[in-house]
C-alpha positions as CSV (number, residue, x, y, z in Angstrom):
1,M,19.2,6.4,0.9
2,A,16.3,6.1,-1.5
3,I,13.0,6.4,0.2
4,T,9.5,5.9,-1.1
5,I,6.3,6.9,0.8
6,Y,3.0,5.3,-0.2
7,H,0.9,8.4,0.6
8,N,-2.6,9.6,0.7
9,P,-2.6,13.5,0.8
10,K,-6.1,13.4,2.5
11,C,-4.7,11.5,5.5
12,S,-3.3,13.6,8.4
13,T,-1.0,10.8,9.5
14,S,0.4,10.4,6.0
15,R,0.9,14.2,5.7
16,K,2.6,14.2,9.1
17,V,5.1,11.5,8.1
18,L,5.9,13.1,4.7
19,G,6.4,16.4,6.5
20,W,8.8,14.8,9.0
21,L,10.8,13.2,6.2
22,E,11.1,16.6,4.4
23,E,12.0,18.4,7.6
24,K,14.9,15.9,8.0
25,G,16.1,16.9,4.5
26,L,15.0,13.8,2.8
27,R,13.3,13.9,-0.5
28,P,11.2,10.7,-0.7
29,R,9.6,9.5,-3.9
30,V,5.9,10.1,-3.2
31,V,3.5,7.6,-4.6
32,E,-0.2,8.5,-4.2
33,Y,-1.1,4.9,-4.1
34,L,-4.9,5.5,-4.6
35,K,-4.0,7.0,-8.0
36,T,-1.0,4.7,-8.8
37,P,-1.4,1.5,-6.8
38,P,1.5,-0.9,-6.4
39,D,1.4,-3.9,-8.6
40,T,1.5,-7.4,-7.1
41,A,5.3,-7.8,-7.3
42,T,5.8,-4.4,-5.6
43,L,3.3,-5.2,-2.8
44,K,5.0,-8.6,-2.2
45,R,8.4,-6.9,-2.0
46,I,7.1,-4.3,0.5
47,L,5.6,-7.1,2.6
48,K,8.9,-9.0,2.5
49,L,10.8,-5.9,3.6
50,M,8.3,-5.5,6.4
51,G,8.4,-9.1,7.5
52,A,4.6,-8.9,7.3
53,K,1.6,-10.6,5.9
54,P,-1.0,-8.9,3.7
55,A,-3.5,-8.8,6.6
56,D,-1.0,-6.6,8.5
57,I,-1.4,-3.7,6.1
58,L,-5.1,-4.2,5.5
59,R,-7.1,-1.0,6.1
60,R,-10.0,-2.3,8.2
61,K,-12.4,0.6,7.6
62,G,-14.9,1.4,4.9
63,E,-17.1,-0.3,2.3
64,A,-14.3,-2.0,0.5
65,Y,-13.2,-3.7,3.7
66,E,-16.8,-4.7,4.6
67,A,-17.2,-6.2,1.1
68,L,-14.4,-8.6,1.7
69,G,-16.4,-10.7,4.1
70,D,-14.4,-13.0,6.4
71,V,-10.8,-11.9,5.8
72,A,-9.6,-14.8,7.9
73,K,-10.8,-17.2,5.2
74,M,-8.9,-15.4,2.4
75,S,-5.5,-16.5,1.2
76,A,-2.5,-14.1,1.2
77,G,-2.7,-14.2,-2.6
78,D,-6.3,-13.3,-2.6
79,L,-5.8,-10.4,-0.2
80,I,-2.9,-9.0,-2.3
81,A,-5.0,-9.3,-5.5
82,R,-7.8,-7.3,-3.8
83,M,-5.4,-4.7,-2.5
84,V,-3.9,-4.2,-6.0
85,A,-7.4,-4.0,-7.5
86,E,-8.8,-1.7,-4.7
87,P,-5.9,0.2,-3.2
88,V,-8.2,1.8,-0.6
89,L,-7.7,-1.5,1.2
90,I,-4.0,-0.7,1.8
91,E,-3.4,1.1,5.1
92,R,-1.2,4.1,5.0
93,P,1.4,5.6,5.0
94,I,4.0,3.0,4.2
95,V,7.6,4.1,4.0
96,V,10.1,2.0,2.1
97,S,13.9,2.3,2.0
98,D,16.4,0.0,0.4
99,R,16.7,-2.1,3.6
100,A,13.3,-2.0,5.2
101,A,9.6,-1.0,5.0
102,V,7.2,0.1,7.7
103,L,3.6,0.9,8.1
104,C,3.8,4.3,9.9
105,R,1.0,3.7,12.5
106,P,1.8,5.3,14.8
107,P,3.6,7.9,12.6
108,E,6.8,7.7,14.8
109,R,7.5,4.3,13.3
110,V,9.0,6.1,10.3
111,W,12.2,6.5,12.2
112,E,12.6,2.7,12.2
113,V,13.3,3.0,8.4
114,V,15.2,6.2,8.1
115,S,17.3,6.4,11.3
């Protein structure tokens, strides 16, 4: 099974999930999304696999989030565009397999994708 983790090495939750995957003998493709953000098509594919809306993976902390203003008034397309332009707005970690994707908050959610 091909697995990708959208990872921030500075995040303890992200490090925990990556460690669990590696302990299980899996070798996920690691995307440090702050350095290499997903493009619009990739983010839409991830959301479709999750059965989620952009607001579901929006990181609701920090200056970038505060600068968005009233998120409820933003369209899905606008949120995706902002996440692509400012990947710090994407909550992490997100683990993606061929059949599903999940935001690993709490980290135990990773098993929904790889079990």
